[in-house]
C-alpha positions in Angstrom: 79.6 86.4 104.5 81.4 83.0 104.4 84.5 83.3 102.1 86.6 80.7 104.0 86.8 77.4 102.2 85.1 74.4 104.1 86.3 71.1 105.5 83.6 68.4 105.2 83.1 64.7 106.5 82.9 62.8 104.3 85.0 65.0 102.1 83.4 66.8 99.3 84.2 69.0 96.3 84.8 72.7 97.5 81.4 73.8 95.3 79.5 71.3 97.1 81.1 72.3 100.5 80.1 76.2 99.4 76.4 75.1 98.5 76.0 72.9 101.8 77.3 75.8 103.6 74.7 78.2 102.2 72.0 75.7 102.9 73.2 75.3 106.4 73.2 79.2 106.9 69.8 79.6 105.5 68.2 76.7 107.7 69.8 78.6 110.8 68.4 81.7 109.7 64.5 80.4 109.9 65.1 78.4 113.0 67.4 80.6 115.2 66.1 84.1 114.3 62.7 85.5 114.3 62.1 86.8 110.6 59.8 89.5 111.8 61.4 90.6 115.1 65.0 91.0 113.9 64.2 93.3 111.1 62.0 95.2 113.3 64.6 95.4 115.9 67.4 96.6 113.8 65.1 99.4 112.2 64.0 100.8 115.6 67.7 100.5 117.0 69.0 102.2 113.8 66.0 104.6 113.3 66.1 103.2 109.8 62.2 104.7 109.0 60.8 108.1 109.5 63.9 110.2 108.7 63.9 113.4 106.6 65.3 111.5 103.5 65.5 107.8 102.8 68.7 105.7 104.3 70.8 104.1 101.9 71.7 100.8 103.6 74.0 97.8 102.9 74.2 94.7 104.5 77.5 93.6 103.6 77.3 90.3 105.2 73.9 89.2 103.7 74.3 85.6 103.6 70.9 83.8 102.3 69.2 87.4 102.5 67.9 87.4 105.9 67.4 90.2 107.4 68.1 92.2 104.4 65.1 91.1 102.3 62.5 91.5 105.1 64.2 95.2 105.6 63.5 96.0 101.9 59.7 94.5 102.3 59.6 97.3 104.8 60.1 99.6 102.2 64.0 100.5 103.3 66.4 101.2 100.4 68.6 98.3 101.2 71.5 96.5 99.1 73.2 93.5 99.7 76.4 91.6 99.0 78.4 88.7 100.3 81.5 87.0 99.3 79.7 83.7 98.5 78.1 83.4 95.2 76.0 80.5 96.5 74.8 82.9 99.4 73.9 85.8 96.9 72.1 83.6 94.5 70.0 82.4 97.5 69.6 86.1 98.5 68.6 86.9 95.0 65.9 83.9 94.8 64.5 85.0 98.4 64.2 88.5 97.0 62.0 87.2 94.3 60.2 84.8 96.3 59.1 87.5 98.9 59.1 90.6 97.1 58.5 89.7 93.2 61.1 90.3 90.4 60.6 94.0 90.7 62.0 93.8 94.5 64.4 96.9 93.3 67.4 95.3 95.7 70.9 95.6 94.3 72.7 92.2 95.4 76.1 91.9 94.3 79.2 89.3 95.2 82.2 90.9 96.6 84.5 90.6 99.7 84.7 93.2 102.4 88.2 94.4 101.1 86.1 95.0 97.4 83.6 97.3 99.1 84.8 100.6 98.1 85.9 99.5 94.4 82.4 97.7 94.1 80.0 100.5 95.7 82.0 103.6 95.7 83.1 105.6 98.5 80.7 107.5 100.9 77.6 105.9 99.3 75.9 104.4 102.3 74.3 106.1 105.5 74.2 102.6 107.4 76.3 99.3 107.3 74.9 95.9 108.5 77.7 93.6 109.3 76.0 91.2 111.3 75.8 87.5 111.7 79.0 86.7 113.4 80.8 86.9 110.1 83.9 88.6 110.6 85.6 85.4 111.9 85.5 83.8 108.4 87.3 86.9 106.6 89.9 84.6 104.8 90.5 81.1 103.3 92.9 80.4 106.6 93.6 76.9 107.9 93.4 75.4 104.2 96.9 75.0 103.5 98.6 72.0 105.7 102.1 73.7 105.3 101.1 77.2 106.5 101.5 77.9 110.1 98.4 78.5 112.0 99.7 81.5 113.7 100.6 83.2 110.5 97.0 82.3 109.1 95.1 83.8 112.4 97.9 87.0 112.2 96.7 87.0 108.1 93.0 86.9 109.4 93.4 89.8 111.8 95.5 91.8 109.2 92.5 91.4 106.7 89.6 92.2 109.1 91.3 95.7 110.0 91.3 96.3 106.0 88.1 94.9 105.9 86.6 97.4 108.4 88.6 100.3 106.7 86.9 99.5 103.7 83.6 99.2 105.3 84.5 102.8 106.7 85.1 104.1 103.4 81.9 103.1 101.7 80.0 104.9 105.0 79.2 108.6 104.5 80.6 111.0 107.0 78.3 110.3 110.0 77.3 107.3 108.8 76.5 104.2 111.2 77.4 100.6 111.2 76.0 97.8 112.9 78.0 94.6 113.8 78.0 91.8 116.0 80.2 88.8 117.6 79.4 86.1 120.1 78.8 87.5 123.4 77.8 85.7 126.4 77.0 81.9 126.3 73.3 81.6 125.4 71.1 78.6 124.5 71.7 79.4 121.0 75.6 79.7 120.9 78.4 78.6 123.3 82.0 79.0 123.0 82.7 75.3 123.0 80.4 72.5 123.0 77.2 71.2 121.8 74.2 73.2 120.9 70.5 71.7 119.7 67.7 73.6 118.0 64.5 72.3 116.5 61.7 74.0 114.2 60.3 74.0 111.0 62.1 74.5 107.6 60.3 74.6 104.3 57.4 73.0 105.9 59.5 70.0 107.4 60.7 69.1 111.0 64.4 70.1 111.2 66.8 69.0 113.9 70.0 70.9 114.1 73.1 69.9 115.9 75.7 72.6 116.5 79.4 71.8 117.7 81.6 74.4 118.3 85.4 73.6 119.2 87.5 76.7 120.4 91.4 76.6 120.4 92.3 79.6 122.3 96.3 78.6 121.8 95.9 78.9 117.9 93.3 81.7 117.9 90.3 79.7 116.3 87.0 78.3 116.5 85.5 75.7 114.4 81.4 75.6 114.1 80.2 72.0 112.7 76.5 71.9 111.9 74.5 69.0 110.9 70.8 69.6 110.1 68.1 66.8 109.8 64.9 67.7 107.7 62.0 65.2 107.7 61.5 62.0 108.6 63.4 58.6 107.4 63.5 57.3 104.8 63.3 60.7 103.1 65.3 62.3 105.6 67.6 65.4 104.2 71.1 65.7 106.0 73.1 68.9 105.5 76.4 68.8 107.1 79.2 71.4 107.0 82.2 72.7 109.1 83.8 75.8 109.0 86.9 77.3 111.0 87.3 81.3 111.7 89.7 83.6 113.7 88.4 84.1 117.2 86.5 87.3 117.2 85.4 88.5 120.7 84.3 91.9 122.2 88.0 93.0 122.5 89.0 92.0 119.1 85.7 93.8 118.0 86.6 96.8 119.7 90.0 96.9 118.7 89.2 96.0 115.0 87.0 99.2 114.8 89.1 101.6 116.6 92.1 101.0 114.3 90.1 101.0 111.3 89.0 104.8 112.3 85.5 104.5 114.1 84.8 106.6 117.2 82.6 105.5 120.1 81.8 101.8 120.1 78.3 101.6 121.6 77.5 97.9 123.1 73.8 97.4 122.7 71.1 95.0 122.5 68.7 94.7 119.6 65.4 93.3 120.0 65.2 89.9 118.0 68.8 89.3 118.3 69.2 86.7 121.2 72.5 85.1 119.5 74.9 87.7 119.1 76.2 90.8 121.2 75.5 93.7 119.0 77.5 97.3 118.5 76.7 100.3 117.0 79.4 102.7 116.1 79.5 106.0 113.9 82.3 107.3 111.1 83.4 110.4 112.6 81.7 113.7 110.6 85.2 114.9 109.9 88.2 112.3 109.0 91.5 113.5 110.3 93.2 110.3 110.0 94.7 108.1 112.9 97.5 110.1 114.5 95.6 113.1 113.6 92.5 111.9 115.2 94.1 110.6 118.2 96.1 113.7 119.1 94.1 115.6 121.7 94.1 112.1 123.7 97.5 111.3 123.1 98.8 114.7 124.7 96.8 113.7 127.6 98.9 110.2 128.1 101.9 111.3 126.7 102.4 114.9 127.4 100.6 118.2 127.1 103.4 120.0 124.9 104.2 117.1 122.7 104.9 113.8 121.8 106.9 112.3 124.5 106.0 108.7 124.4 109.4 106.9 124.5 112.0 107.0 127.5 115.2 105.6 128.8 114.2 103.8 132.1 117.0 103.6 135.1 117.1 99.8 135.7 117.1 99.9 139.3 113.6 102.1 139.5 110.4 100.3 138.7 108.2 102.0 135.9 105.6 103.3 138.4 108.1 104.9 140.9 109.5 106.8 137.6 106.1 108.0 136.8 105.2 108.9 140.5 108.3 111.1 140.5 107.4 112.7 137.3 103.8 113.4 138.7 105.4 114.8 141.8 107.5 117.4 139.9 104.3 118.5 137.8 106.3 117.2 134.6 103.5 115.2 133.2 103.9 111.4 131.8 107.5 110.3 130.5 109.2 113.7 131.0 112.0 112.3 132.9 112.5 109.3 130.9 112.1 111.2 127.8 114.5 113.7 129.1 117.1 111.0 129.7 116.4 109.9 125.9 116.6 113.1 124.6 119.8 113.8 126.3 121.3 110.6 125.1 120.4 111.2 121.3 121.6 114.7 121.3 124.9 113.7 122.9 125.3 112.0 119.4 124.9 115.0 117.4 127.8 117.2 116.2 128.0 120.2 118.2 128.6 122.4 115.1 125.8 121.4 113.1 124.3 124.3 111.2 121.4 122.5 109.5 119.4 119.4 110.7 116.6 118.1 109.1 113.9 116.3 111.2 112.3 113.4 109.1 108.7 112.6 110.6 108.9 115.2 112.9 104.8 115.2 114.0 103.9 117.9 116.3 107.5 119.2 116.3 108.6 118.3 119.7 112.2 117.2 118.6 112.7 120.0 116.0 112.2 122.5 118.9 114.4 120.7 121.5 117.0 120.5 118.7 116.7 124.3 117.9 117.3 124.8 121.7 120.4 122.7 121.8 122.0 124.1 118.7 121.5 127.8 119.0 122.9 128.5 115.8 121.3 125.5 113.7 118.3 125.9 111.4 116.1 123.1 111.8 113.9 121.7 108.9 111.0 119.2 110.0 108.6 117.2 107.7 105.5 115.2 108.3 102.7 114.0 106.0 100.3 115.4 108.4 99.0 118.7 107.6 97.6 118.7 111.2 100.6 117.9 112.8 102.5 120.7 110.8 100.0 123.2 111.9 100.5 122.2 115.4 104.3 122.2 115.4 104.3 125.6 113.7 102.2 127.2 116.6 104.4 125.4 119.2 107.6 126.6 117.5 106.1 130.1 117.4 105.0 130.0 121.1 108.4 128.9 122.2 110.1 131.2 120.6 112.3 129.7 118.0 110.0 130.0 114.9 112.7 131.9 113.2 115.1 128.9 113.1 112.7 126.1 112.6 110.3 125.6 109.9 108.0 122.8 108.5 107.3 121.1 105.5 104.0 118.9 104.8 105.0 115.8 102.9 107.3 112.8 103.1 110.9 113.0 103.2 111.5 112.1 99.3 109.0 115.1 98.4 110.7 117.8 101.0 114.5 116.6 100.0 113.7 116.2 96.5 111.7 119.4 95.9 111.6 122.1 98.8 115.1 121.7 99.8 116.4 121.0 96.5 120.3 121.8 96.4 120.2 122.3 100.5 122.7 120.2 102.2 122.4 119.1 106.2 125.0 118.5 108.8 122.8 116.0 110.6 119.4 114.1 110.1 117.1 113.0 113.0 114.4 110.5 112.9 112.1 109.4 115.8 109.9 106.7 115.2 108.7 107.4 112.0 110.1 105.4 109.2 108.4 102.2 110.8 104.9 103.5 109.4 106.1 103.6 106.0 106.1 100.5 103.4 109.8 98.8 103.1 110.1 100.9 99.5 109.2 104.2 101.2 111.2 103.7 103.9 114.4 102.9 101.8 113.4 105.8 99.6 113.4 108.0 102.5 116.9 106.9 103.6 118.1 107.4 100.1 116.8 111.0 100.3 118.3 111.6 103.4 121.6 110.7 102.3 121.6 112.5 99.2 121.1 115.6 101.1 123.9 114.8 104.1 127.3 116.6 103.8 129.8 114.2 103.8 130.8 113.5 107.0 127.0 114.1 108.2 125.5 112.1 110.6 122.2 110.4 110.8 120.5 109.5 114.3 117.7 107.3 113.8 115.4 105.1 116.5 112.7 103.2 115.1 110.3 100.3 115.8 111.8 97.0 114.5 110.9 93.5 113.9 112.2 91.4 116.8 113.6 88.1 116.7 110.8 86.2 117.9 107.7 85.3 115.9 105.0 87.5 115.6 101.8 86.1 117.6 98.0 86.8 116.1 98.0 89.0 119.6 101.0 91.4 118.7 99.5 91.5 114.7 96.3 92.9 115.9 97.2 95.2 118.9 100.7 96.2 118.1 101.2 95.9 114.2 97.6 96.7 113.2 97.3 99.5 115.4 100.3 101.2 114.8 100.0 100.6 111.2 103.5 98.9 110.9 104.1 97.9 107.5 107.0 95.2 106.4 109.3 96.0 109.5 112.7 95.5 109.1 115.0 93.6 111.6 117.6 95.5 113.1 120.3 93.7 110.7 117.8 94.5 107.8 118.1 97.9 108.9 121.9 98.0 109.2 122.2 96.2 105.8 120.0 98.9 103.9 121.9 101.8 105.6 125.0 100.6 104.5 123.9 99.6 100.9 122.8 103.3 100.6 126.1 104.2 101.3 126.0 105.1 105.0 128.8 104.0 107.6 126.8 102.9 110.6 128.7 103.8 113.7 126.5 102.2 116.5 123.9 100.2 117.1 122.0 100.0 120.5 119.2 97.8 121.1 116.4 99.8 123.3 113.9 97.1 123.3 113.7 96.7 127.3 113.2 100.7 127.4 110.3 100.4 124.8 108.7 97.8 127.0 108.6 100.3 130.0 107.7 102.9 127.9 104.6 101.0 127.0 104.0 99.9 130.5 104.1 103.6 131.7 101.7 104.7 129.0 99.3 102.0 130.0 99.3 103.1 133.9 99.1 106.7 132.7 96.1 105.8 130.0 94.1 103.9 132.8 94.5 106.8 135.3 93.7 109.4 132.6 90.5 107.1 132.2 89.4 107.3 135.7 89.0 110.8 135.3 86.7 110.5 132.4 83.9 108.8 134.1 81.3 111.8 133.0 82.5 111.2 129.2 81.7 107.6 128.3 83.4 108.3 124.8 86.8 109.5 126.0 86.7 106.9 129.0 86.3 104.1 126.3 89.1 105.4 124.2 91.5 105.7 127.0 90.6 102.3 128.4 91.6 100.7 125.1 94.7 102.8 124.7 95.7 101.3 128.0 94.8 97.8 127.2 96.8 98.3 123.9 99.9 99.8 125.6 99.7 97.0 127.9 99.8 94.5 125.3 102.2 96.4 123.4 104.9 96.3 126.3 104.3 92.5 126.7 104.9 91.9 123.2 107.8 94.0 123.2 109.2 92.1 126.5 109.0 88.8 124.5 111.0 90.2 121.6 108.1 90.2 119.3 108.7 94.0 118.6 111.8 95.9 118.8 113.4 99.4 118.9 116.9 100.0 117.9 118.8 103.3 117.9 121.0 103.6 114.6 124.1 106.3 114.3 125.6 106.2 111.1 127.5 108.5 108.9 127.9 109.6 105.1 131.2 109.0 104.4 133.7 110.8 101.8 133.7 107.7 99.9 129.6 107.1 100.0 129.6 110.8 99.0 131.7 110.5 96.1 129.6 107.3 95.0 126.7 109.4 95.0 128.1 112.7 93.4 
């Protein structure tokens, strides 16, 4: 799958460059891989043959047709696609040459993000995403005026979207085979020159591959020169292509954020060039946060989501956690209690009705009910699983009569379910950052419309920091958390003001965000050590610990922020919306 534009020396047209790259890859397939060993290895590893029914298989990065055509020759139901028309033209020709015109293969040209649109959802039992194709997801680094960091960020973002598209075309329980460059071998190095020799189309071929890695920019360039035959009739095929760095750590992150479960690092017979992974789509898809709920409770808190906290500056994070553990309260209970106390001190003590937007599993709504014994709390969350948990917790903790929940967005709840109901206060914790900017604004507008004059909005949320977002932050923070078009703190305040709110107070809590992530990383790492008998859980907690550590670092570098906004609905603003 080479959708990335290529640059050549000497320069050539884009069409000629694409054809040259396709021929380069076709030569490599014949010389580097064994046409018999790899297809047999894939079939054995993935148990493609001998099942109760034929499996539907998609090679979504088919290149010039290897090994998809060979798998079809083994009698398997294989479809092929690639983002390059030159590649799929070669694959079609190969299918005819090897299998005859009645080969029965469906070969299409499409990019990865188009897979559900082109093939449909839940169609394939197995998807092959091999050939170290992930790095070449987009036409990056072709615009001289573009920032390389921004292009690399785009590539990671598109890779996560592509992985979600792969996820969508798999049936529940379906499996994905993918790969990346692993240990240095005779075939590949991260940086340097590799020579290969063989026979292609009956001619001697000498291949020289030059790899240039730029860790700072997050890129790796592959330049190839293949010489076929002898002088003076020698054919020279040259190409050069640059891609984003995709190593094992990036593969694990991309697949995890896309929704896949346990990632099995494995070996495939016939594959000596790349590191292979096999991963399964869950049989039941509960969505990202719902899928993570049980594990998050082990890291955050068994009674709910205590994931943020205020940390006393004079105490290291590890000491705060050790104190929490000694009193048996679980991770972040002490810091979260400090945050909860701080936020609730901003609530009017006479409040009779409070709406909690993005209530999650109900922890904040329940705490509000305890602090305001005469108030009714109404929470909403788009996740039905979260709402079910929240309702159970409210009943178990004796506040079910004064706390109610709605499955849906703030706009849906306030526009229909609570139509005509006015609230004394509105509350939202780290929720609106997950909504696209237009939906975020609509939610705030709905909150404003249902607040009584003088009503208070207490909102703390992720914001975009003042520093440029690095590719690392893009992948491990913004893609992981599904943060969409974050506002900066000034943009947040401008939006609130434009809707009629009067912003009373803004507090930058980014340093506490960094400390919170550091605490969560320590806790997740400790939990992973308790899961040695459960490899899948251990892997998940290790990934969580790694992501939290990076998130804390990015917050400390101001590539992510956390802000507290206290705003009121003034009488003037109320009159304007009346």
